N, C-alpha and C positions, 0 to 999 in steps of 0.2 A: 417499278419505276423509281428512279433515284429522287432524292429530296429536291434537287434542282429542277427536275422535270415537273414534279408536283407543284412547286412554288410558281413556276412559269404558267402552268395550266390554270391554277387558281387566279393568278394575276390576269391572264387573258380572259378568263370567264368574268372577272370583276369589270374589266374594260368593256366587254360586250354589254353587260348590264348597265353600266354608266352611259354608254352610247345610246342604248335603247331609251333610257329615261331622259336623256338630253334631247333626243328626237321628239319624244312625247311633249316635253316642255316647250320646245320650239313650236310645235303645232298648236299647243294651247295658247301661246303668246300670239302666234300669227292670227288665230281666230278670235282673240280677245277683242279686236277692233270690230269684227262682225257682230259679236255678242253685244258690244256697246251700242251698235245701231239697232239691235232688235229690242222690242219692248218685252216686259216680263210675261205678258200673255203669250207671245210667240215662243219664248223659251219654255214656258211651262207646257205648252201644247206639244213641243218637240219631245220633251222628256216624258210626257204622257204616252206618246207613240211608242217610246222605247221601254215603257214600264211593264209591258205585258209579255210573259214568256213565249206565248204562241207567236206574237209578232216578231220577237227576236229570233225564233227558229226560222220563220219565213225569211227574214232579212239575211240570216246566215246562208240559206239556200240560194237566195238571189245574188248575194255577193260572190258566192263561189261559182255559180253556174250562169250568171247573167240573166237573160230573159227566160222565164218559165211559164208554162201553161198552168192554170188552176188545177187541172186534174193531176199533174205531176206533183204539185205541192200537197194535195189531198192524199194521194197514195203514199207519199213519203212520210208525212206526219201522222198518218192514220187517224185523222180527225175528219169529222163530217164536212161535206162541201159547203154547207151553210155557214158553219163556224169559220172556215178558212176564208170564204168570200166576204164575210163581215169584217174580218181583220184586214184583208186586202183593201176593202173599200175604205176603212178607217185610215190606213196608211196613204192611200191614193188621195183622199179628201184633205189630208194634211200635207200634201205635196212632198211625200217621201217616195212614192211610187208613181209610175205612169203605166197606162194600159193601152193595148191595141187589140182590136178584134180581127180575127182571121177565120172567116166562116162562122162556125159555132163555137170556136175556141177563143178564150181571152188570155192574152199573154201579159205578164207584168215584168217590169224591171225598175231598178232604182234610178231616181232622177238625180243627175249630178249638178243641176243648176243651183240648188241651195247649198252653198259651200260649207256652212256650219254643220248642217245635218249630214252631208256626205262625209265630212271630216270625222265626225263622231262615229258614224256607222263604220267607216273604214278603220278607225282605231279599235272599234269593237272586234272587227275581223282580225286585225293584226294581234291584238293583245287580250281580247276578252272571250273569244269563242273557243276556249280550250276545254269546255265542259264535256263530259261524256255524252250527254244528251245531244249536243251539236255534232259530235263526231259520229254518233249512231245515225243521226239524220243523213249526214253526208254518205256514210257507208250504205245505208238503205237506198238512197237515191241512185248511187252508182250501180246497184244490183237491179234496179227496176228498168224495164224497157219502156219505151215511149208508149204510154197508155192512151194518148190522145188520138191516135190514128187507127 
């Protein structure tokens, strides 16, 4: 590669990084008003929901695949059904997830009504779910067949 091409490549890469951070800043400013309306207890509860690694792994799966059955989450994360159900209930009770029952199966998905929570979770998906553990979960999920039926 010539010096000119390398300089242009570096400049283009810097522009993409600046654009990414500009978008993040815009989202932060856009939701600053919502944060202003929330009290400190609401905010602390939201961040408590996001402070547990198992809950982040569950959210990563739900953001990627939409609605999932509990058994799919259990099989993917290789964690007991009781632990997964407890974390799902915690997220549901704090209005991060909603559930629906279909026969004996319970399906969960992320609620998009709470704009701040959804914006933070979406930003985690875009910028924060690059860890190897999250990638392994997604790879394992794609290898599993539907174990609910």
